[in-house]
FIRO-645046 format. One record per atom (N, C-alpha, C): residue in one letter; x, y, z. Coordinates in nm, 2 decimals. Layout:
// FIRO-645046
<r A <X Y Z>>
...
//
This chain:
// FIRO-645046
<r M <3.28 2.53 1.33>>
<r M <3.44 2.49 1.46>>
<r M <3.49 2.58 1.29>>
<r R <3.46 2.63 1.16>>
<r R <3.51 2.67 1.02>>
<r R <3.48 2.85 1.10>>
<r I <3.33 2.87 1.14>>
<r I <3.37 3.02 1.11>>
<r I <3.36 3.05 1.25>>
<r C <3.46 2.95 1.37>>
<r C <3.52 3.04 1.48>>
<r C <3.68 3.06 1.52>>
<r L <3.73 2.95 1.39>>
<r L <3.82 2.96 1.31>>
<r L <3.91 3.02 1.23>>
<r G <3.81 3.09 1.13>>
<r G <3.83 3.23 1.06>>
<r G <3.79 3.36 1.18>>
<r N <3.74 3.34 1.26>>
<r N <3.73 3.47 1.37>>
<r N <3.84 3.51 1.45>>
<r G <3.88 3.33 1.46>>
<r G <3.97 3.34 1.55>>
<r G <3.92 3.33 1.72>>
<r W <3.84 3.24 1.71>>
<r W <3.78 3.25 1.88>>
<r W <3.86 3.11 1.94>>
<r I <3.83 3.03 1.87>>
<r I <3.92 2.89 1.85>>
<r I <4.13 2.89 1.76>>
<r D <4.21 2.82 1.83>>
<r D <4.30 2.81 1.77>>
<r D <4.33 2.65 1.69>>
<r K <4.27 2.60 1.69>>
<r K <4.23 2.47 1.61>>
<r K <4.12 2.38 1.61>>
<r D <4.08 2.37 1.53>>
<r D <3.92 2.23 1.49>>
<r D <3.88 2.12 1.61>>
<r P <3.87 2.11 1.71>>
<r P <3.85 2.00 1.83>>
<r P <3.84 1.91 1.74>>
<r F <3.72 1.90 1.65>>
<r F <3.71 1.78 1.58>>
<r F <3.82 1.75 1.44>>
<r I <3.85 1.80 1.39>>
<r I <3.97 1.78 1.30>>
<r I <3.98 1.65 1.25>>
<r N <4.02 1.57 1.32>>
<r N <4.01 1.40 1.33>>
<r N <3.95 1.33 1.34>>
<r Y <3.78 1.34 1.36>>
<r Y <3.67 1.28 1.39>>
<r Y <3.58 1.32 1.28>>
<r R <3.54 1.12 1.25>>
<r R <3.51 1.08 1.10>>
<r R <3.39 1.06 1.12>>
<r F <3.27 1.18 1.05>>
<r F <3.13 1.13 1.06>>
<r F <3.09 0.97 0.95>>
<r H <2.96 0.92 1.04>>
<r H <2.88 0.78 0.94>>
<r H <2.81 0.82 0.97>>
<r L <2.69 0.72 0.84>>
<r L <2.57 0.68 0.84>>
<r L <2.51 0.56 0.87>>
<r T <2.47 0.57 0.92>>
<r T <2.42 0.36 1.02>>
<r T <2.29 0.41 0.94>>
<r E <2.24 0.28 0.86>>
<r E <2.11 0.26 0.75>>
<r E <2.05 0.26 0.91>>
<r V <1.88 0.32 0.88>>
<r V <1.78 0.27 0.95>>
<r V <1.72 0.21 0.83>>
<r E <1.69 0.07 0.93>>
<r E <1.58 0.02 0.85>>
<r E <1.39 0.10 0.85>>
<r R <1.33 0.12 0.80>>
<r R <1.22 0.18 0.79>>
<r R <1.10 0.09 0.77>>
<r E <0.98 0.12 0.85>>
<r E <0.90 0.04 0.80>>
<r E <0.76 0.05 0.72>>
<r I <0.75 -0.05 0.72>>
<r I <0.62 -0.01 0.56>>
<r I <0.50 -0.10 0.61>>
<r L <0.43 -0.07 0.51>>
<r L <0.30 -0.14 0.49>>
<r L <0.27 -0.21 0.40>>
<r L <0.26 -0.38 0.37>>
<r L <0.27 -0.42 0.28>>
<r L <0.10 -0.44 0.23>>
<r E <0.10 -0.53 0.10>>
<r E <-0.05 -0.53 0.04>>
<r E <-0.18 -0.55 0.19>>
<r H <-0.13 -0.64 0.22>>
<r H <-0.25 -0.70 0.27>>
<r H <-0.26 -0.64 0.42>>
<r E <-0.14 -0.56 0.44>>
<r E <-0.14 -0.47 0.59>>
<r E <-0.26 -0.36 0.53>>
<r I <-0.23 -0.30 0.44>>
<r I <-0.27 -0.23 0.35>>
<r I <-0.41 -0.20 0.36>>
<r Q <-0.53 -0.32 0.32>>
<r Q <-0.62 -0.34 0.29>>
<r Q <-0.64 -0.42 0.37>>
<r A <-0.64 -0.43 0.48>>
<r A <-0.72 -0.47 0.66>>
<r A <-0.75 -0.34 0.74>>
<r I <-0.67 -0.24 0.72>>
<r I <-0.74 -0.14 0.77>>
<r I <-0.81 -0.06 0.67>>
<r A <-0.80 -0.08 0.57>>
<r A <-0.95 -0.02 0.46>>
<r A <-1.04 -0.07 0.53>>
<r D <-0.99 -0.22 0.49>>
<r D <-1.18 -0.33 0.49>>
<r D <-1.27 -0.32 0.63>>
<r K <-1.10 -0.24 0.73>>
<r K <-1.17 -0.25 0.92>>
<r K <-1.31 -0.17 0.89>>
<r E <-1.42 -0.21 0.94>>
<r E <-1.49 -0.12 1.06>>
<r E <-1.48 -0.13 1.18>>
<r F <-1.46 0.06 1.19>>
<r F <-1.44 0.13 1.28>>
<r F <-1.59 0.16 1.40>>
<r A <-1.58 0.17 1.55>>
<r A <-1.69 0.16 1.59>>
<r A <-1.73 0.33 1.61>>
<r T <-1.60 0.38 1.60>>
<r T <-1.59 0.57 1.62>>
<r T <-1.54 0.61 1.49>>
<r S <-1.62 0.72 1.46>>
<r S <-1.61 0.82 1.32>>
<r S <-1.47 0.86 1.35>>
<r R <-1.38 0.87 1.47>>
<r R <-1.26 0.97 1.55>>
<r R <-1.16 0.88 1.45>>
<r L <-1.18 0.70 1.47>>
<r L <-1.06 0.61 1.37>>
<r L <-1.07 0.62 1.28>>
<r D <-1.28 0.63 1.21>>
<r D <-1.32 0.59 1.10>>
<r D <-1.16 0.66 0.99>>
<r Q <-1.23 0.85 1.07>>
<r Q <-1.14 0.97 0.96>>
<r Q <-1.00 0.94 0.96>>
<r V <-0.91 0.92 1.12>>
<r V <-0.84 0.91 1.11>>
<r V <-0.75 0.80 0.97>>
<r R <-0.83 0.65 0.97>>
<r R <-0.79 0.60 0.93>>
<r R <-0.78 0.66 0.75>>
<r D <-0.89 0.69 0.72>>
<r D <-0.89 0.75 0.60>>
<r D <-0.79 0.76 0.54>>
<r I <-0.75 0.94 0.62>>
<r I <-0.70 1.01 0.63>>
<r I <-0.49 0.95 0.60>>
<r F <-0.52 0.86 0.66>>
<r F <-0.35 0.78 0.65>>
<r F <-0.39 0.68 0.53>>
<r L <-0.46 0.62 0.46>>
<r L <-0.49 0.57 0.36>>
<r L <-0.47 0.68 0.19>>
<r F <-0.54 0.77 0.25>>
<r F <-0.52 0.91 0.12>>
<r F <-0.33 0.95 0.11>>
<r C <-0.27 0.91 0.25>>
<r C <-0.11 0.91 0.20>>
<r C <-0.03 0.78 0.20>>
<r C <-0.15 0.67 0.15>>
<r C <-0.04 0.60 0.14>>
<r C <-0.09 0.56 -0.01>>
<r F <-0.17 0.62 -0.09>>
<r F <-0.18 0.59 -0.23>>
<r F <-0.15 0.77 -0.25>>
<r T <-0.14 0.86 -0.21>>
<r T <-0.07 0.98 -0.28>>
<r T <0.12 1.00 -0.22>>
<r G <0.20 0.97 -0.14>>
<r G <0.26 0.98 -0.09>>
<r G <0.33 1.09 -0.03>>
<r L <0.20 1.16 0.04>>
<r L <0.20 1.35 0.15>>
<r L <0.26 1.32 0.23>>
<r A <0.33 1.39 0.31>>
<r A <0.38 1.38 0.43>>
<r A <0.27 1.49 0.50>>
<r Y <0.26 1.47 0.61>>
<r Y <0.19 1.54 0.69>>
<r Y <0.15 1.64 0.71>>
<r S <0.28 1.74 0.71>>
<r S <0.23 1.94 0.68>>
<r S <0.19 1.94 0.52>>
<r D <0.19 1.85 0.40>>
<r D <0.17 1.86 0.30>>
<r D <0.02 1.81 0.32>>
<r V <-0.06 1.73 0.36>>
<r V <-0.19 1.70 0.36>>
<r V <-0.25 1.81 0.43>>
<r K <-0.23 1.81 0.52>>
<r K <-0.25 1.93 0.63>>
<r K <-0.35 2.05 0.55>>
<r K <-0.26 2.06 0.45>>
<r K <-0.26 2.26 0.40>>
<r K <-0.32 2.22 0.27>>
<r L <-0.34 2.08 0.24>>
<r L <-0.40 2.05 0.10>>
<r L <-0.53 2.14 0.10>>
<r S <-0.56 2.22 -0.01>>
<r S <-0.72 2.29 -0.05>>
<r S <-0.72 2.24 -0.19>>
<r K <-0.85 2.27 -0.21>>
<r K <-0.88 2.29 -0.38>>
<r K <-0.77 2.36 -0.45>>
<r D <-0.73 2.40 -0.44>>
<r D <-0.65 2.49 -0.53>>
<r D <-0.55 2.43 -0.55>>
<r H <-0.48 2.31 -0.50>>
<r H <-0.36 2.20 -0.59>>
<r H <-0.47 2.06 -0.60>>
<r V <-0.56 2.07 -0.66>>
<r V <-0.62 1.96 -0.70>>
<r V <-0.64 2.04 -0.87>>
<r I <-0.58 1.98 -0.95>>
<r I <-0.57 2.02 -1.12>>
<r I <-0.60 1.94 -1.25>>
<r I <-0.63 1.93 -1.36>>
<r I <-0.62 1.90 -1.44>>
<r I <-0.53 1.88 -1.49>>
<r G <-0.39 1.73 -1.50>>
<r G <-0.31 1.72 -1.60>>
<r G <-0.34 1.72 -1.74>>
<r I <-0.21 1.72 -1.80>>
<r I <-0.17 1.65 -1.95>>
<r I <-0.27 1.53 -2.00>>
<r D <-0.33 1.43 -1.85>>
<r D <-0.39 1.33 -1.90>>
<r D <-0.54 1.33 -1.89>>
<r G <-0.56 1.45 -1.89>>
<r G <-0.70 1.44 -1.82>>
<r G <-0.75 1.44 -1.72>>
<r E <-0.66 1.39 -1.63>>
<r E <-0.68 1.32 -1.51>>
<r E <-0.66 1.43 -1.40>>
<r R <-0.73 1.38 -1.26>>
<r R <-0.73 1.56 -1.18>>
<r R <-0.56 1.46 -1.12>>
<r W <-0.44 1.60 -1.08>>
<r W <-0.37 1.53 -1.00>>
<r W <-0.31 1.66 -0.92>>
<r I <-0.32 1.58 -0.82>>
<r I <-0.24 1.71 -0.70>>
<r I <-0.08 1.79 -0.73>>
<r K <-0.10 1.91 -0.73>>
<r K <0.04 1.97 -0.77>>
<r K <0.02 2.07 -0.59>>
<r V <0.17 2.03 -0.51>>
<r V <0.21 2.14 -0.38>>
<r V <0.36 2.10 -0.40>>
<r N <0.35 2.22 -0.32>>
<r N <0.48 2.28 -0.28>>
<r N <0.55 2.19 -0.17>>
<r R <0.64 2.11 -0.13>>
<r R <0.62 2.06 0.00>>
<r R <0.66 2.13 0.10>>
<r T <0.67 2.11 0.21>>
<r T <0.63 2.24 0.31>>
<r T <0.73 2.19 0.38>>
<r K <0.84 2.13 0.36>>
<r K <0.94 2.05 0.41>>
<r K <1.11 2.15 0.34>>
<r T <1.01 2.11 0.18>>
<r T <1.18 2.17 0.10>>
<r T <1.14 2.21 0.00>>
<r D <0.98 2.26 0.01>>
<r D <0.92 2.36 -0.12>>
<r D <0.96 2.30 -0.24>>
<r T <0.99 2.17 -0.26>>
<r T <1.00 2.15 -0.45>>
<r T <0.88 2.09 -0.42>>
<r R <0.81 2.01 -0.55>>
<r R <0.68 2.06 -0.60>>
<r R <0.65 1.86 -0.63>>
<r S <0.56 1.85 -0.54>>
<r S <0.52 1.68 -0.57>>
<r S <0.36 1.71 -0.65>>
<r S <0.42 1.64 -0.79>>
<r S <0.34 1.59 -0.87>>
<r S <0.20 1.48 -0.86>>
<r I <0.13 1.45 -0.84>>
<r I <0.07 1.32 -0.82>>
<r I <-0.09 1.27 -0.89>>
<r P <-0.09 1.20 -0.96>>
<r P <-0.19 1.20 -0.96>>
<r P <-0.26 1.08 -0.89>>
<r I <-0.43 1.12 -0.90>>
<r I <-0.45 1.10 -0.78>>
<r I <-0.52 0.95 -0.83>>
<r L <-0.56 0.89 -0.78>>
<r L <-0.62 0.69 -0.76>>
<r L <-0.72 0.71 -0.69>>
<r P <-0.82 0.59 -0.81>>
<r P <-0.96 0.61 -0.72>>
<r P <-0.93 0.60 -0.59>>
<r M <-0.90 0.52 -0.52>>
<r M <-0.94 0.54 -0.39>>
<r M <-0.86 0.69 -0.32>>
<r A <-0.77 0.74 -0.31>>
<r A <-0.75 0.84 -0.32>>
<r A <-0.85 0.97 -0.32>>
<r Q <-0.92 0.96 -0.44>>
<r Q <-1.06 1.02 -0.46>>
<r Q <-1.12 0.98 -0.41>>
<r A <-1.19 0.88 -0.34>>
<r A <-1.34 0.83 -0.28>>
<r A <-1.32 0.88 -0.16>>
<r I <-1.18 0.88 -0.13>>
<r I <-1.15 0.92 0.04>>
<r I <-1.18 1.09 0.06>>
<r L <-1.15 1.17 -0.11>>
<r L <-1.12 1.29 -0.11>>
<r L <-1.31 1.37 -0.12>>
<r D <-1.40 1.22 -0.24>>
<r D <-1.52 1.32 -0.22>>
<r D <-1.56 1.26 -0.13>>
<r K <-1.56 1.17 -0.04>>
<r K <-1.61 1.20 0.15>>
<r K <-1.65 1.27 0.21>>
<r Y <-1.51 1.37 0.20>>
<r Y <-1.50 1.45 0.26>>
<r Y <-1.49 1.61 0.29>>
<r A <-1.62 1.57 0.12>>
<r A <-1.65 1.76 0.03>>
<r A <-1.70 1.79 0.11>>
<r N <-1.79 1.77 0.22>>
<r N <-1.87 1.88 0.29>>
<r N <-1.85 1.85 0.41>>
<r H <-1.76 1.82 0.45>>
<r H <-1.77 1.82 0.62>>
<r H <-1.69 1.97 0.66>>
<r P <-1.80 1.96 0.82>>
<r P <-1.76 2.11 0.80>>
<r P <-1.65 2.18 0.90>>
<r K <-1.51 2.09 0.96>>
<r K <-1.37 2.12 0.87>>
<r K <-1.37 2.15 0.77>>
<r C <-1.34 2.12 0.73>>
<r C <-1.30 2.07 0.56>>
<r C <-1.37 2.24 0.54>>
<r C <-1.48 2.27 0.56>>
<r C <-1.56 2.40 0.50>>
<r C <-1.53 2.48 0.56>>
<r A <-1.48 2.54 0.72>>
<r A <-1.45 2.61 0.77>>
<r A <-1.31 2.63 0.74>>
<r D <-1.20 2.53 0.72>>
<r D <-1.10 2.56 0.75>>
<r D <-1.05 2.60 0.60>>
<r K <-1.10 2.53 0.49>>
<r K <-1.09 2.56 0.34>>
<r K <-0.99 2.42 0.30>>
<r T <-1.04 2.31 0.33>>
<r T <-0.91 2.23 0.35>>
<r T <-0.98 2.10 0.23>>
<r L <-0.91 2.01 0.20>>
<r L <-1.00 1.90 0.10>>
<r L <-1.00 1.77 0.27>>
<r L <-0.93 1.83 0.37>>
<r L <-0.90 1.69 0.43>>
<r L <-0.94 1.70 0.59>>
<r P <-1.02 1.66 0.69>>
<r P <-1.00 1.74 0.82>>
<r P <-0.86 1.69 0.90>>
<r V <-0.79 1.70 0.92>>
<r V <-0.68 1.70 0.96>>
<r V <-0.68 1.71 1.09>>
<r S <-0.66 1.64 1.16>>
<r S <-0.61 1.64 1.33>>
<r S <-0.45 1.68 1.41>>
<r S <-0.45 1.71 1.51>>
<r S <-0.28 1.73 1.45>>
<r S <-0.18 1.60 1.48>>
<r N <-0.03 1.59 1.45>>
<r N <-0.02 1.51 1.40>>
<r N <0.03 1.39 1.53>>
<r Q <0.03 1.50 1.69>>
<r Q <0.07 1.38 1.84>>
<r Q <-0.14 1.26 1.77>>
<r K <-0.16 1.34 1.73>>
<r K <-0.36 1.25 1.79>>
<r K <-0.36 1.17 1.71>>
<r M <-0.34 1.23 1.52>>
<r M <-0.33 1.09 1.46>>
<r M <-0.28 0.99 1.48>>
<r N <-0.07 1.00 1.57>>
<r N <-0.01 0.91 1.59>>
<r N <-0.07 0.85 1.67>>
<r D <-0.16 0.87 1.80>>
<r D <-0.19 0.81 1.93>>
<r D <-0.32 0.70 1.85>>
<r Y <-0.39 0.79 1.72>>
<r Y <-0.48 0.74 1.69>>
<r Y <-0.46 0.58 1.64>>
<r L <-0.36 0.56 1.56>>
<r L <-0.28 0.49 1.43>>
<r L <-0.26 0.41 1.55>>
<r K <-0.17 0.42 1.66>>
<r K <-0.17 0.32 1.75>>
<r K <-0.26 0.20 1.75>>
<r E <-0.41 0.28 1.77>>
<r E <-0.53 0.18 1.89>>
<r E <-0.57 0.13 1.73>>
<r I <-0.52 0.18 1.57>>
<r I <-0.60 0.12 1.43>>
<r I <-0.50 -0.05 1.45>>
<r A <-0.38 0.03 1.49>>
<r A <-0.30 -0.14 1.44>>
<r A <-0.37 -0.24 1.53>>
<r A <-0.36 -0.21 1.64>>
<r A <-0.39 -0.28 1.78>>
<r A <-0.51 -0.37 1.69>>
<r V <-0.64 -0.29 1.67>>
<r V <-0.72 -0.35 1.58>>
<r V <-0.74 -0.39 1.49>>
<r C <-0.66 -0.38 1.37>>
<r C <-0.60 -0.44 1.25>>
<r C <-0.61 -0.56 1.32>>
<r E <-0.51 -0.57 1.40>>
<r E <-0.43 -0.69 1.47>>
<r E <-0.27 -0.64 1.38>>
<r I <-0.23 -0.55 1.34>>
<r I <-0.09 -0.53 1.24>>
<r I <-0.01 -0.55 1.43>>
<r E <0.06 -0.63 1.40>>
<r E <0.21 -0.56 1.48>>
<r E <0.32 -0.44 1.50>>
<r K <0.26 -0.32 1.41>>
<r K <0.41 -0.24 1.40>>
<r K <0.36 -0.13 1.45>>
<r N <0.50 -0.13 1.46>>
<r N <0.47 0.08 1.49>>
<r N <0.42 0.15 1.45>>
<r I <0.33 0.21 1.38>>
<r I <0.25 0.26 1.27>>
<r I <0.27 0.44 1.31>>
<r T <0.34 0.47 1.24>>
<r T <0.31 0.63 1.28>>
<r T <0.25 0.66 1.14>>
<r F <0.23 0.85 1.12>>
<r F <0.15 0.89 1.01>>
<r F <0.24 0.90 0.88>>
<r H <0.37 0.89 0.88>>
<r H <0.45 0.87 0.84>>
<r H <0.51 0.77 0.69>>
<r I <0.44 0.64 0.82>>
<r I <0.47 0.50 0.72>>
<r I <0.41 0.51 0.64>>
<r A <0.25 0.60 0.63>>
<r A <0.22 0.63 0.49>>
<r A <0.33 0.70 0.38>>
<r R <0.40 0.69 0.40>>
<r R <0.48 0.82 0.24>>
<r R <0.56 0.68 0.19>>
<r H <0.60 0.61 0.32>>
<r H <0.69 0.50 0.28>>
<r H <0.62 0.41 0.18>>
<r S <0.49 0.39 0.28>>
<r S <0.42 0.29 0.17>>
<r S <0.40 0.30 0.01>>
<r F <0.37 0.41 0.02>>
<r F <0.32 0.47 -0.09>>
<r F <0.47 0.43 -0.13>>
<r A <0.60 0.45 -0.14>>
<r A <0.69 0.45 -0.25>>
<r A <0.73 0.31 -0.25>>
<r T <0.70 0.26 -0.15>>
<r T <0.75 0.07 -0.18>>
<r T <0.62 0.00 -0.20>>
<r T <0.53 -0.02 -0.10>>
<r T <0.46 -0.11 -0.17>>
<r T <0.32 -0.07 -0.27>>
<r V <0.30 0.08 -0.28>>
<r V <0.19 0.11 -0.39>>
<r V <0.24 0.14 -0.54>>
<r T <0.37 0.16 -0.49>>
<r T <0.48 0.19 -0.64>>
<r T <0.54 0.14 -0.68>>
<r L <0.66 0.14 -0.66>>
<r L <0.76 -0.01 -0.70>>
<r L <0.75 -0.09 -0.69>>
<r Q <0.67 -0.20 -0.60>>
<r Q <0.62 -0.29 -0.60>>
<r Q <0.52 -0.36 -0.75>>
<r N <0.48 -0.22 -0.73>>
<r N <0.36 -0.24 -0.93>>
<r N <0.39 -0.18 -1.00>>
<r D <0.52 -0.22 -1.03>>
<r D <0.65 -0.15 -1.18>>
<r D <0.63 0.02 -1.19>>
<r V <0.62 0.12 -1.05>>
<r V <0.67 0.24 -1.11>>
<r V <0.77 0.26 -1.10>>
<r P <0.80 0.31 -1.28>>
<r P <1.00 0.36 -1.18>>
<r P <1.03 0.49 -1.10>>
<r I <1.13 0.34 -1.09>>
<r I <1.18 0.51 -0.92>>
<r I <1.19 0.65 -0.96>>
<r E <1.19 0.69 -1.07>>
<r E <1.17 0.83 -1.16>>
<r E <0.99 0.93 -1.16>>
<r S <0.95 0.79 -1.18>>
<r S <0.86 0.88 -1.15>>
<r S <0.81 0.85 -0.99>>
<r V <0.88 0.80 -0.89>>
<r V <0.79 0.77 -0.75>>
<r V <0.85 0.93 -0.75>>
<r S <1.05 0.93 -0.72>>
<r S <1.03 1.07 -0.71>>
<r S <1.01 1.17 -0.69>>
<r K <0.93 1.22 -0.86>>
<r K <0.89 1.30 -0.90>>
<r K <0.76 1.34 -0.72>>
<r M <0.69 1.20 -0.82>>
<r M <0.56 1.22 -0.70>>
<r M <0.57 1.24 -0.51>>
<r L <0.73 1.20 -0.52>>
<r L <0.72 1.27 -0.37>>
<r L <0.76 1.40 -0.39>>
<r G <0.82 1.48 -0.43>>
<r G <0.93 1.54 -0.46>>
<r G <1.01 1.56 -0.38>>
<r H <1.09 1.45 -0.43>>
<r H <1.27 1.43 -0.39>>
<r H <1.39 1.55 -0.50>>
<r K <1.40 1.55 -0.46>>
<r K <1.55 1.62 -0.58>>
<r K <1.61 1.54 -0.61>>
<r S <1.67 1.40 -0.57>>
<r S <1.74 1.27 -0.63>>
<r S <1.70 1.15 -0.56>>
<r I <1.74 1.13 -0.65>>
<r I <1.73 0.96 -0.67>>
<r I <1.71 0.89 -0.53>>
<r R <1.85 0.94 -0.52>>
<r R <1.93 0.88 -0.38>>
<r R <1.81 0.89 -0.26>>
<r T <1.81 1.01 -0.29>>
<r T <1.65 1.07 -0.17>>
<r T <1.52 0.91 -0.13>>
<r T <1.53 0.92 -0.29>>
<r T <1.35 0.83 -0.26>>
<r T <1.42 0.67 -0.25>>
<r Q <1.56 0.64 -0.31>>
<r Q <1.61 0.55 -0.18>>
<r Q <1.53 0.50 -0.09>>
<r H <1.57 0.55 0.01>>
<r H <1.59 0.58 0.13>>
<r H <1.45 0.52 0.18>>
<r Y <1.38 0.58 0.10>>
<r Y <1.18 0.54 0.15>>
<r Y <1.18 0.45 0.04>>
<r A <1.20 0.40 -0.05>>
<r A <1.16 0.29 -0.12>>
<r A <1.26 0.22 -0.15>>
<r K <1.23 0.07 -0.10>>
<r K <1.26 -0.04 -0.05>>
<r K <1.25 -0.15 -0.21>>
<r V <1.35 -0.28 -0.24>>
<r V <1.27 -0.33 -0.31>>
<r V <1.27 -0.46 -0.24>>
<r L <1.15 -0.52 -0.20>>
<r L <1.10 -0.58 -0.14>>
<r L <1.13 -0.76 -0.24>>
<r D <1.12 -0.90 -0.12>>
<r D <1.15 -1.00 -0.18>>
<r D <1.06 -1.04 -0.28>>
<r K <0.97 -1.01 -0.25>>
<r K <0.83 -1.00 -0.37>>
<r K <0.89 -1.03 -0.54>>
<r K <0.89 -0.85 -0.50>>
<r K <0.92 -0.81 -0.67>>
<r K <1.10 -0.87 -0.73>>
<r V <1.14 -0.88 -0.60>>
<r V <1.27 -0.98 -0.69>>
<r V <1.22 -1.07 -0.70>>
<r S <1.11 -1.15 -0.69>>
<r S <1.14 -1.30 -0.69>>
<r S <1.06 -1.32 -0.83>>
<r S <0.95 -1.18 -0.84>>
<r S <0.87 -1.15 -0.97>>
<r S <0.94 -1.10 -1.10>>
<r D <1.04 -1.01 -1.06>>
<r D <1.15 -1.01 -1.20>>
<r D <1.28 -1.12 -1.22>>
<r M <1.28 -1.25 -1.13>>
<r M <1.32 -1.28 -1.13>>
<r M <1.28 -1.44 -1.20>>
<r Q <1.13 -1.41 -1.18>>
<r Q <1.05 -1.52 -1.28>>
<r Q <1.12 -1.49 -1.38>>
<r L <1.02 -1.36 -1.47>>
<r L <1.00 -1.30 -1.58>>
<r L <1.20 -1.37 -1.61>>
<r L <1.25 -1.33 -1.56>>
<r L <1.42 -1.34 -1.64>>
<r L <1.42 -1.57 -1.66>>
<r K <1.34 -1.54 -1.61>>
<r K <1.32 -1.74 -1.62>>
<r K <1.28 -1.74 -1.75>>
<r E <1.19 -1.72 -1.71>>
<r E <1.08 -1.71 -1.84>>
<r E <1.15 -1.70 -1.97>>
<r K <1.20 -1.58 -2.02>>
<r K <1.30 -1.49 -2.12>>
<r K <1.40 -1.62 -2.14>>
<r L <1.49 -1.70 -2.03>>
<r L <1.65 -1.71 -2.05>>
<r L <1.58 -1.87 -2.09>>
<r S <1.43 -1.91 -2.08>>
<r S <1.42 -2.03 -2.07>>
<r S <1.37 -2.05 -2.23>>
<r T <1.23 -1.90 -2.32>>
<r T <1.22 -1.89 -2.46>>
<r T <1.37 -1.89 -2.52>>
<r S <1.47 -1.87 -2.46>>
<r S <1.59 -1.80 -2.53>>
<r S <1.68 -1.90 -2.58>>
<r N <1.68 -2.03 -2.51>>
<r N <1.75 -2.15 -2.45>>
<r N <1.64 -2.27 -2.56>>
<r R <1.53 -2.24 -2.60>>
<r R <1.43 -2.33 -2.64>>
<r R <1.47 -2.26 -2.84>>
<r S <1.44 -2.19 -2.82>>
<r S <1.45 -2.07 -2.96>>
<r S <1.64 -2.14 -3.01>>
<r E <1.74 -2.16 -2.94>>
<r E <1.87 -2.19 -3.01>>
<r E <1.87 -2.33 -3.01>>
<r K <1.78 -2.44 -2.95>>
<r K <1.79 -2.54 -2.94>>
<r K <1.75 -2.56 -3.15>>
<r V <1.64 -2.45 -3.13>>
<r V <1.51 -2.52 -3.29>>
<r V <1.63 -2.45 -3.35>>
<r K <1.71 -2.40 -3.32>>
<r K <1.83 -2.29 -3.45>>
<r K <1.93 -2.49 -3.43>>
<r I <2.04 -2.49 -3.36>>
<r I <2.09 -2.63 -3.38>>
<r I <2.03 -2.73 -3.45>>
<r A <1.93 -2.79 -3.40>>
<r A <1.83 -2.85 -3.50>>
<r A <1.84 -2.89 -3.62>>
//
């Protein structure tokens, strides 16, 4: 509209008094027991087994579909701690994600190290199309009796909340691994669960209890 006004194509902005607002969307995530149920399940077809592995890999790395699809050996480096890291520029924003590789993720990489598709495409994992992955994930959810609409992107949200934030990884570190430019963006991905609130408050109760006991001793 500003361009139209600047070029004299319109006399006034028809949206001058219109105010936009964002509606907060409740983002679905998988809880720890749901991730474990998917990991423990034995599938009858290699097709579902393969999709499950790639989905779990993203649950433990936070990578989006487009980024895991292009992942190659060049993206795996030895980090400052002497451990293996994934360093990849995100397809969506071109910002760098820096992710230490957890044991579960490394086991999946090892499993597909010599997979024919990976060797042919020079990628680390045999990723199918996004549509197929999402279709197969619905089958996986049904087999595992998970009553959630699982899509591939849920893995990224689950990494942010269940795998990292819930296990006391600071949100600044989560933001760095997700490749976000702002922690505000990370806050849309990661949400504080009641379990985390309960754990934090339990620590507070213990501290307050210890403090009260100390004060009583001093008074006595």
